[in-house]
N, C-alpha and C positions, 0 to 999 in steps of 0.2 A: 504494500500500500504506500503510495507516495506520501511524503511528509511536508508539513509547513516548515517555515524557517526555524521554528523552535524545536524541530525534531518530532513534533506530534502530528497526527493525521489532520488534514484540512477539515473545514466545517462540513463540506459535502461528503467527504469520505466517512467522517464520524457519523453523519446522519444515516448513511447506508449501513454502517455497522450497527447503529442503534436499532434500525429497522429489523435487521436479522436477529438481534437479541430479543426484541419484543416477540418475535415469532417463535423462537426456540425455547423461550422460558416456560412454555407449556409442558416441557419435558418429553415431547415426542421426537424421536430420532427422524432426521430427514436427509435425503441425498442432496447433492448439489443441484441436480435437475429439479427436485421439488422446491428447493429454495429459490431457484430462478423463476419457476412457475408462480410461486406464492408471493414473491416480492415485486416481480416485474422488472428486476434488474438484469443486466446482461450477464452472460456466463463468466466473462473475464472479471467483471466487477464482483460477482458473488465469490468466485474463486479467491480473489485478492482479499476480500473481507473475511472469508472463512479462515484463510491462512493467518491473518492478523489476530483473529479471535482465538485460534488454536494456540498461537505463540503466547498470548496473554493468559491462557489458562481458562478463559471464560467459556470456551467451547471445547469439547473433547470428541474424539472419534470413537464410534461404537462398533459392534460387530457388523459385518457387511450385510447389506440388505439382500433379499432373495433375488437370485439371478433370473433374468428373463431370456438368457442366452448370452454366453460369454462370461467374462469375469464379473462377479457381483460388485455393484457400486458401493463405495464407502458411505456410511451415514454419520451424521454429526448431531450432537445433543448438548444442551446447556449443562455447564459444570458448576452447580451451586456451591460446591465445597471449596472452590479455588480461592474464595475470599470469605471473610466473616464480618459480622456486624455486632457492635456492642449496643444493646438496647436497654434503656432505663425508663421505668415508669415511676416517677417520683410523686409521692403523696405528702400529706401534711405531717405524718408521723412515721412513714415507712417508705421504702422503695423496693421495687422488684427489678433486679438487673439480670440480664441474660446475654449469652453469646449465641447467635444464630448463624446458620449458613444463609446464602442468598435466596433460598427458597422459603426461609422462615422457620426451618427446623431448629429447635432449641438444642444446643450442644452442651450447655452448662448454665445454671441459673442459681440465684441466691436472693433471699429476702433480707432487707436491712432495716434496722430500727434507726430512725433519725428524726430530727426536728427541722422542718422547713424554715421555722422562725430563727434558726441559728445563723441564717444568712447564706448568700450564694457561695462564697469561697469555702466555708466549712462543709456545706452539703456536697458541692461539686467535687471537692477533693476526696471526700468519702466515697462517692459514687465511682470516681475515676480509679481510686486505689482498688476497690473491690472488683471493678471491671477488669483491671489488669490481672488481678489474681484469677478471675474466671477464664481469661485467655489461656493462662497456664494450665488450668484444669481441663480445658478443651484441647490441649496439645497444640495451641497456636501462639503467635506472638504479634507484636505491633505491626510488623510487615505484612501480615495477613488482613489487616483491618481495611474494609471498604469505607467505613465511616462509623459515626456514633449518632444514635438517635435518642433524644430525651423528651419525655413528656412531663410538663409541669402543671401543678394544680391552680392555675390562674390564667388570665388573658395573656397571650403572647403575640407580638407582632412577628408573624412567621418569616417575612422577608429578611428581618435582621436577627431573629431569634431572641429578642429582648422582651422580658416581661413588661407589661404595661399596667401600672396601678393595681397589682394583684392584692386582693383584700386580706389574705392570710399569709402573705409572704413579705414581712418587713425587711427592708434592705435590698430587695430584688428589683425594684422598679428601675428600668432602663439598664440593668446590668448586662454586659455583653457576654452572655452565656457561651455562644459558639466559640468566640475567640479564646475565652478562658479555658474551656475544655480542650480545644485543639492544641493549646500551648502545653497542657498537661500530658496529652497522649499522642500528639504529633499527627493528627489526622482530622479531616473535616468533621464538624459536628453540626447537626440540625436539631432544631427545637420547635415544639408546638405545644398547644394546650393538651392536657392528658385525655380529655374526653374526645377530642378530634382524633387522637391516635387510637383510642379504643374503637371508635367507629371504623377507622381505616382497617385495623387489625381484624375486627369481627367480619367486615365485608370481604377482605382478601382471603381469609382462611375458612369462612363458613358459608357465606352467601354471595359468592361472586356473580351469580346470575341475576341478583337484584341490582338493577341500574340506579334505583332511587331508594334510599334507606335512611331511617332515623335510628340512631343509637341513643338510648337514655341511660345515664348513670345516676343511680339513686343511692346516695350514701350520706355522709355528713351534710352535703349539699345536693343540689340537683342540677344537672347540665345535660346537654345533648350534642351530638355530632351528626352532621348531615352528609350523605353521599348522594351526589347529583350527577347523572350520566356516568356513573362508575368512578367519579373522582370526588375527593374531599372538597366540600364547599365551605370556605372560611368566612365569606362575606367581605365587604370592602375594608373593614377595620379588623378583621380576624376574630370577631366575637359572635358570629352566627351560631345559633343554637343555645343562647343563654336563656333557656326557658325557666330556670329556677326563680327568676325575678319578674315573671309575668304575673300581673295582679288578677286574683280571682274576685269577681264583682261582689260576691256575697260575704266576703271575709275581710272587709276593709279595716276592721279594728285590731287585727293581729299584727304586731310589730315584727319587722324583719331586720336582720343584722345590717342590711344595706342602707337602712334609714327610712325606707318606705314601709307601707303596711299592706297586708293582704297578699304578700308574695307566695307563690306556690311552695317555695323552699321553707317558708315559715310554718307551713301547714303539713307538708307531706314528706319532708326529708327525714333521714334517720335521726338527726339531732332533734328535730321537732317531736318525733314520736317518743324518743327517750325522755324528753322533758315532760311530755304529757303523762307518760307512765309513772314517772317520779311523782308528779302531782297527785296521781291516783294511789300512791302508796306502794308502788311497784318499782323500786329504784332501778334506773338504767342510765348509763353514762354515754353510750355510743350505739351506733347501728348494730354492732356485734351483740350487745346486750338485748336489743329488741329482737334480733333474730333468734337468740338463745331462748328467750321467753316464748316466742312463737313456736319453736320446735318442741318446747316442753308442753305445748297444748294450752297455753293461756288464752282463754276465750276473749278476754278484754284486749289483749295484744292483737289477736287475729282480726278482731273487729276494727281496731285502729288501722291496721295495715290495709284492710279491704277499703276503708274510707280514704286512706291516702292514695290508693290506686284510682279511686273515683276522681279525686282532685287532679291527679296527674292526667287522667283521661280527659278532663275538661280542656286542658291546654292542648293535649295531643289531638283532640277532635278538630280543633281549629287548624292545627298544623297539617292534618290529613287533608282537609279541604283545600288548603293553600298549596301544599307540596305534592300531594298524591303519590306517596311512597308505595313500593311493592311490599315492604315489611318494616316493622318496628321491633327493635331488639331492646330488651330491658336488662341492664347490667348494674354493677355496683353492689356494695355490701348488702343493702337491704333486699336486693333481688333474691338473696339466698333464703329468705323467709318462707319460700314456698309459693304455691299457686295463688294464694289469696291476693297478693299484690297485682299480679298479671290479670287475674280475673276481674278485679275492680277496674283496671284500665280498659280491658276489652268491653266491659259492660257499658261504659259511657261512650267510648269511641264508636262502637258499632251502632249505638242508639242515636248519636247526634250527628255523625258524618253522613254524607250522601251515599246512598246504596251503590252508586257507580264507583265511588272512591274506595268502598270497603268490600266489594264483591270478591276480590282476590287478595285482599290485604291480610297478611299474617302478623300476629303480635306474639312474640316468643321470648323466652328467657335466653340470656346470652349462652351460646355454646362454647365460645372461647374462654369464658370465665375470667379468672384473675390474670391470665396471660394476654388478654386482648390488647392491653397497652404496649407490651413489649413486641407483640406481633406487628402492631401498627408502627411503632418506632423503627423496627427493622425494615418494613415495607417502604416507609418514607425515605430511608437512606438509599435503598436499592433503586427505587424508581427515580430518585434524583440523580444518582450516580450514572444511570443508563440513559440520561437525556443527551442529545447531540452535543450540548455545550460542555457537559461534564465528562462524557465518556472518554475523550482522548487521553486523559491522565491515567485511565485504568487499562489502556491498550498497550501495556508494557508487561513483561513477565513479572510475576510476583517475586518479591525479594527472596533470595535463597535462605533456607532455614539454617539456623546454627546447628552444628553437629552436636549430638547428645552423647554423653559418656556411656 
């Protein structure tokens, strides 16, 4: 493949290589002839780009295809293990970190206890140190890193990766997270809101056939992520999906931590239910306590959860009419309380939304579970790395591994 003056492939050549990668990432082996037919590129262009992808390790040659006469043709397939991603889903008091391959398979993972209020430098150093240790556990090193993806529990300006006035993250506002993490680990870092990444992870690993999807996280707070035309929809300022602070018209006297009253989060979040149970003489400090009481068969708790589902359904019914999704996925800590939460949501959505919008609509509990965020962080990194603008820097052989004793 011809190169630009800096030694990297030109923009047009990188675009061709990116097209091939998008095609082969489905895992199906293809011959050069099939690649020509499916991409519309010429035979020489396909051959050149295949050779480059083979040299970089992003493509590998498989067993020969069945012969139709003469020597069987070679087939080529995406090699997801040639690079790895460090993915981190950071919450208010914990983080899940994982090393994944480029197909999202988890190679090593660890849950950390931390305090987001300790500030960005403390938290990001902790995440980076544990991430580097996970690399070792996965038998990899920094040279294998395609990039780092991080989800944070607050609004993030995705283009810069800087948190923007995050309510539970003192000291984080405007902090250059990508630059700080890249300096620690020597590779590109991408950052987004945690619920956006949960939506992306759930979609890519569980429901790729849904072109339009809403993911709702119900935990200490309530938020949602939107998938539109198969892509994450962030909105003009990156705060699309902030449904927790939609006001419910009949609950105007309930104060919310945002300063307004009647917000969905003030009525239906895990924190709100824990406070209500405590008032009723059933002490609960968190979503986990609410879930525990529900699993122990507390009728009062189950009734509160069902009503919380109805409140959430009120907001989602409007969203269904506006957005017309194929499916709604319910995740977050409170979703582990069982079917009562989802049942309450379904009850109102199916009742209040137009029949045309709900005739094929599915409302389901998260299948990716607590890994949704790291799946999404990994997908964000891989999809960004394989764009024509970013791909040239990855079209080089991976760094050689240090010899082991």
